N, C-alpha and C positions, 0 to 999 in steps of 0.2 A: 312510541311503540309502533313502528311502521308495519309490523307483522299483522296487526288486526285491520289495517286499512287496505291491504292488497285485495283487489277485486271489488271493492265497495265504492271506489271513487265515481264510477259511472252511474250508480244507482242513486236517484234523488231521495232525500230523506222523506219519510212519510209525514203527511200533514194531517191535522185533525179532520179536515173536510173529507179526506180520503177514507177515513174510518167511519164517518157519519153519513155515508150514502144512504138514501132511502131504500127500503126493501122493495119498493115497487119497481125498481130497475131490474130486479131478478124476476123472470117470469118462467113458470113451468107449465107445460101443457099436460094436464092430468091424463089425457088419452094416450099421449106418448109414453108417459111413465107406466101406465097400466099395460100398454102393449109390450113394453120392454120387460116388465115383470112376468107377463104371461109367456114370453119366449123362454125364460128360465124355468118357470113353474111347469109348463107343459112340454118342455123339451124332452125328447126321447133320445137315448144314447144306446149304442151297442153294449151288450153284456160285457164284452172284453174291456171297454172303457170303465165300466162300473166295478170291475174286479181289479183294476189297476191300483197301485199304491197311491197315486195322485188322482183324485176325482175331478171331473169337469166342474167348472165354476157353477155355483148355484145348486149343486146336488146335495141333498140331505143324506148323510151317511147312514142314518137310522132307518131310512125308507127307500133303499135302492131299488126295490121292486117297482116303485111308482114311475121310474124313469126308463123302464124297458118297454120297447114297442110291443104291441098286442101279439103279433106273430111270435116274436121271440119269447114273450111271457108264456104263451101256450106251450111252446117247445120245452122251456125250462121247467115249468111246474106241472105240465100235463093237465092244466085246468084253465078255464077262462078267468079273467081278472075278477069278475063278479062271484064266481064259485070260490075262488081263493079267499075273498073277503068274508065269505060266510063261514069259513073254517075257524075253529077256536084259535086264539092267539098263540098258544103253545105249538099248535100244528103249523101255523104260518111260519113261526120261528124255525121249526125243524125243516120245513121245506126250503126256507132261505139258506139255512146251513148247508143242506145237500146241494143246492144250486150254486153255492159259492158267493152268494150276495150278503153274507153275514159277517 
């Protein structure tokens, strides 16, 4: 059955020692991972990007208001972010609906 061999002649077969490499060879810098996560968590996007069908990577669709810059947030909701957070949940939801972030 030559069909299954095409393209695999150049790849050496896996050996057991290849699968049993110690984990210490893999190193992760926790600061780098944390910094990378903060870029996504703290990233601000224009409202137009948050209203699009396809959201930017790392954006939680249930909390789009968290990714709007402070200035744009004030324009969209007419409140500061802290004042918005003091509103009842039903009112926050209604404000998100009116702004198009729901």
